[in-house]
C-alpha positions in Angstrom: -19.1 -32.6 0.9 -20.7 -34.6 3.7 -22.8 -33.3 6.8 -25.3 -36.0 9.0 -28.9 -35.3 8.3 -31.7 -35.1 11.1 -31.6 -38.6 12.7 -32.5 -40.1 16.6 -29.3 -40.5 18.1 -29.7 -44.3 18.9 -30.0 -45.8 15.6 -27.0 -46.9 13.8 -28.5 -45.9 10.1 -27.5 -42.2 8.6 -29.5 -40.1 6.7 -26.4 -38.2 5.1 -26.7 -35.2 2.6 -24.1 -34.6 0.1 -23.4 -32.1 -2.4 -20.8 -30.9 -4.9 -18.6 -27.7 -4.6 -16.6 -25.9 -6.6 -14.2 -23.4 -7.3 -15.3 -20.9 -10.1 -18.9 -20.5 -11.5 -18.1 -18.6 -14.6 -14.4 -17.5 -17.2 -14.4 -15.3 -19.3 -11.8 -14.3 -21.8 -10.9 -12.4 -25.4 -9.5 -14.5 -28.1 -9.6 -13.1 -31.8 -9.4 -14.6 -35.1 -10.7 -15.9 -38.1 -14.6 -15.6 -38.6 -14.6 -19.1 -39.6 -12.0 -20.9 -38.2 -12.4 -23.1 -35.0 -12.8 -21.2 -32.0 -9.6 -23.5 -30.2 -7.7 -21.8 -33.9 -8.0 -18.5 -32.4 -5.6 -16.7 -29.9 -5.2 -14.9 -26.6 -6.0 -11.1 -27.0 -3.0 -10.4 -25.0 -4.8 -6.7 -23.6 -8.2 -8.7 -22.9 -10.0 -8.4 -20.1 -9.8 -11.8 -17.6 -13.1 -11.7 -15.7 -13.0 -15.1 -13.1 -15.7 -15.7 -10.7 -15.9 -16.9 -7.5 -18.6 -19.4 -6.7 -20.6 -18.4 -3.8 -19.6 -21.6 -1.2 -16.1 -20.2 -2.2 -17.3 -16.5 -1.7 -18.9 -17.2 0.7 -16.0 -18.7 2.6 -13.4 -15.5 2.1 -16.0 -13.0 3.0 -16.8 -14.9 6.6 -13.2 -14.4 6.9 -11.8 -18.3 6.7 -8.4 -18.0 4.3 -5.5 -18.3 5.1 -2.4 -15.7 4.4 0.8 -17.6 1.9 4.1 -16.7 1.4 4.1 -16.6 -2.5 8.1 -16.1 -2.7 8.2 -19.1 0.1 5.7 -21.3 -1.8 8.0 -20.3 -5.0 11.2 -21.1 -3.3 10.4 -25.0 -1.9 11.3 -27.1 -4.5 9.5 -30.0 -3.2 5.6 -30.6 -3.6 5.6 -32.2 -0.2 7.2 -28.9 1.8 5.1 -26.7 -0.4 2.0 -29.1 0.3 2.7 -29.4 4.1 3.3 -25.9 3.8 0.2 -24.6 3.8 -0.9 -26.7 6.3 1.1 -25.3 8.4 0.8 -21.8 7.8 -3.5 -22.7 8.3 -2.7 -24.5 12.0 -0.2 -21.8 13.4 -1.4 -20.3 16.5 -0.3 -17.1 18.2 3.1 -18.5 19.9 4.2 -20.2 17.2 4.9 -23.1 18.8 2.9 -26.7 17.5 2.3 -29.9 19.2 0.5 -32.8 18.2 0.4 -36.8 17.8 2.8 -37.9 14.6 0.4 -39.9 13.7 -2.5 -37.6 13.8 -0.7 -35.5 11.6 0.6 -37.5 8.8 -2.9 -38.2 8.9 -3.1 -33.9 8.3 -0.7 -34.1 6.5 -2.3 -36.7 4.0 0.0 -40.1 4.9 -2.0 -43.0 4.5 0.4 -44.9 6.4 0.6 -44.7 10.4 3.7 -46.0 11.7 5.1 -42.3 13.2 8.7 -44.3 11.3 7.3 -44.2 8.3 5.8 -40.6 8.9 8.6 -38.9 10.0 10.6 -39.8 7.0 8.2 -38.8 4.4 8.5 -35.4 6.1 11.7 -35.1 7.2 13.3 -34.1 3.7 10.6 -31.0 3.3 11.5 -30.2 7.1 14.9 -29.2 6.4 13.8 -27.7 3.5 11.2 -25.3 5.2 14.5 -24.7 8.0 16.7 -24.2 5.3 14.0 -20.9 4.3 13.7 -19.6 7.3 10.2 -20.6 8.3 10.6 -23.0 10.7 12.9 -22.8 13.6 13.0 -26.0 14.9 11.6 -29.8 15.1 11.0 -31.6 18.1 10.0 -35.4 18.5 9.4 -36.7 21.9 7.8 -40.0 22.6 7.7 -43.5 21.8 5.2 -45.4 19.4 1.5 -44.6 18.7 1.6 -41.2 21.3 4.7 -39.5 19.9 4.3 -36.5 19.3 6.1 -33.3 17.5 6.9 -30.2 17.6 6.9 -27.7 15.7 8.9 -24.2 16.4 8.4 -21.4 13.7 10.3 -18.5 12.6 9.2 -15.2 14.5 7.3 -13.2 11.3 9.0 -9.6 10.4 6.3 -6.9 10.5 6.7 -5.0 8.0 7.1 -1.0 7.4 4.4 -0.3 5.5 5.4 1.6 2.7 4.8 5.1 2.3 1.4 5.6 -0.4 3.1 5.9 -3.9 3.3 9.7 -5.9 -0.1 9.5 -8.0 1.2 11.5 -11.2 3.6 9.5 -11.6 1.6 5.8 -10.3 -0.8 7.0 -13.4 1.7 8.1 -16.5 2.6 4.1 -15.9 -0.7 2.8 -16.0 -1.1 4.0 -18.5 1.8 2.6 -20.9 -0.4 -0.6 -19.4 2.9 -1.3 -16.4 0.7 -3.4 -14.2 0.4 -1.5 -10.9 2.1 -3.4 -8.2 5.0 -2.8 -10.8 3.9 0.4 -11.5 3.5 1.3 -8.0 7.1 0.5 -7.3 8.6 2.2 -9.9 6.6 6.0 -8.7 8.4 4.8 -5.5 11.7 4.9 -6.6 11.5 7.1 -9.7 11.7 10.6 -9.9 8.7 12.0 -11.8 10.7 13.5 -14.4 12.7 9.8 -15.3 8.5 8.3 -15.5 7.9 11.2 -18.1 10.8 11.0 -20.0 10.5 6.7 -20.4 6.2 6.8 -20.6 6.7 10.0 -23.6 8.9 7.7 -24.8 7.4 4.7 -25.3 4.0 6.6 -27.0 6.3 7.4 -29.7 6.9 4.0 -30.0 4.1 1.6 -32.6 3.0 -1.5 -32.5 4.6 -2.5 -29.4 4.7 -5.5 -27.5 4.8 -4.5 -24.6 5.0 -1.0 -24.0 4.6 -1.4 -19.6 7.7 -3.6 -20.1 9.6 -1.1 -22.5 8.9 1.5 -19.5 10.3 -0.1 -16.5 13.6 -0.9 -18.5 13.8 2.5 -20.4 13.7 3.5 -16.0 15.9 0.7 -15.0 18.6 1.0 -18.3 18.2 4.1 -19.7 22.4 4.5 -21.0 20.3 2.2 -23.5 17.8 5.2 -25.1 18.3 7.9 -26.4 15.8 9.1 -24.4 13.7 13.2 -25.7 14.2 15.9 -23.2 10.5 16.7 -21.4 8.6 19.7 -20.8 6.8 20.9 -18.0 2.8 20.6 -18.8 0.7 23.2 -19.1 -1.0 21.9 -16.2 1.9 22.1 -14.1 3.2 24.6 -15.7 -0.3 27.1 -14.3 -0.3 24.6 -11.6 3.1 27.0 -10.7 1.6 30.5 -11.1 -1.3 29.8 -9.2 1.1 28.6 -6.5 3.8 31.9 -6.9 0.1 33.8 -7.4 -1.5 33.0 -4.3 1.7 33.8 -1.9 2.5 37.0 -3.5 -1.6 37.4 -3.0 -0.9 36.3 0.6 2.5 38.4 1.5 1.7 41.3 -0.5 0.2 43.4 2.1 3.1 43.0 4.1 6.3 42.4 0.9 8.3 46.1 0.5 9.5 43.7 -2.8 6.3 43.8 -4.0 5.6 47.4 -3.3 9.1 48.8 -4.6 8.0 46.1 -8.1 4.0 47.7 -8.3 6.0 51.1 -8.4 8.7 50.9 -11.4 5.1 48.7 -12.8 3.9 52.2 -13.0 6.8 54.0 -14.1 6.5 52.0 -17.2 3.6 51.6 -20.5 0.5 50.8 -19.9 2.2 47.4 -22.3 4.2 46.6 -20.2 1.8 47.5 -17.3 -0.7 44.8 -18.1 2.5 42.5 -19.1 3.2 42.4 -15.5 0.7 42.3 -13.7 -1.7 39.5 -15.8 -1.3 37.2 -14.1 -2.4 39.1 -10.3 -5.3 38.7 -12.0 -6.7 36.5 -14.8 -5.6 34.5 -11.0 -8.0 36.8 -8.6 -10.4 37.4 -11.1 -10.9 34.7 -12.1 -14.9 32.9 -12.1 -15.8 36.5 -11.9 -15.0 37.6 -15.4 -15.6 35.1 -18.7 -13.0 34.4 -21.0 -14.5 37.2 -23.3 -14.1 39.7 -20.1 -10.6 39.1 -19.9 -10.6 39.9 -23.4 -12.1 43.2 -22.7 -10.4 43.9 -19.6 -6.7 43.5 -21.1 -8.2 45.7 -24.6 -8.9 48.5 -22.0 -5.0 48.2 -19.7 -3.1 48.1 -23.5 -5.2 50.8 -24.6 -4.1 52.5 -21.5 -7.7 53.1 -20.5 -7.1 51.4 -17.0 -3.9 51.4 -15.4 -3.4 47.4 -15.1 -1.4 48.3 -12.2 -3.9 49.7 -10.1 -6.2 47.2 -10.8 -4.2 44.3 -9.8 -3.3 46.6 -6.3 -7.2 46.4 -5.5 -7.8 43.3 -5.8 -5.1 42.3 -3.7 -6.8 44.9 -0.9 -9.7 43.3 -1.2 -8.8 39.6 -0.5 -8.0 40.7 3.3 -11.4 42.9 3.1 -13.5 39.4 1.3 -15.7 42.1 -0.8 -13.3 40.9 -3.5 -16.6 39.0 -6.0 -18.4 42.2 -5.1 -16.2 44.4 -5.8 -14.8 43.4 -9.9 -19.0 42.2 -10.7 -19.4 46.5 -10.0 -15.7 46.8 -12.2 -16.9 45.1 -14.3 -20.5 46.5 -15.3 -18.0 50.0 -15.1 -16.6 49.0 -17.1 -17.9 47.3 -19.7 -16.9 44.0 -18.9 -18.4 40.5 -19.8 -18.5 38.3 -16.5 -19.7 34.3 -15.7 -23.1 35.2 -13.8 -23.8 37.8 -17.4 -23.2 34.8 -20.0 -24.7 31.9 -17.4 -28.6 34.2 -17.7 -28.1 33.9 -21.1 -27.8 30.8 -21.4 -30.7 30.2 -19.2 -32.9 32.5 -21.1 -31.5 31.3 -24.3 -34.5 29.8 -26.1 -34.1 26.2 -27.1 -34.2 24.7 -30.7 
């Protein structure tokens, strides 16, 4: 980069600042091989981290907004180097109204064409124009005038505004990332396939050893499931707990207004104490969570199974207390009355214990 320094305006001489710039300041990657071999004989690690650090001037330019978005697919579809170079140049100068006009001689210079003859510039760019029109980037190219003043006008095809894609499901995306599917492909697959399909594919991949491309195998299973004997995947423990909690929460909200719930409670009351506990424990555990410790739940289960506490009546009281907003106070008083261990008591005991 060359810049004119501070010199008198009437001087025929100039003082210039010359600065050499680079795009990349450093590249870091990982290799593996025998310790005493030349580094040139080492192999790149397939899953090693590649770190590319941009030079500070380039990074500052990007932060300031001096960059342009290029269509990677269109660049790859361009067969000619001239067409690729022309696309970059056009994209950098593309105006908002999708019409660009300039002198042919000036445009040839910007495109790196040394000859200033408009006829030769036109011949040099002709094949690139045809290719960019065939690819749907240019709508047309027109020339006006003669000789050195001849102008070229580019008319661009309007940019189609792509509808925003919905964000991928977080659980599906995480499963795919765990088996090293590239993020863009993982996001696409997370939108296209169900959670069950992805679970089955990931479970199969994780059961295999010494895979060269676990991510590639996962995607191939999703696209061609008939090629593989896939295991049936049971719902995860966490998913079961979430489902159970949702059912109990719904039950709690509707309990006082649901005749079916009341009938179920009446049926449970006619059963023995063990059956009452089995039918009520999910509701009790959900509502008492955070107050009773695990030891407290074990003590409660023992007393309910022995008939010392009515599990059905206790669950009824808990449901009723959710409407009165005094559930925690009720639970603490109940725990103290029946000698049940609580989370709060365990915390106090841990704080008072001397450290070794």
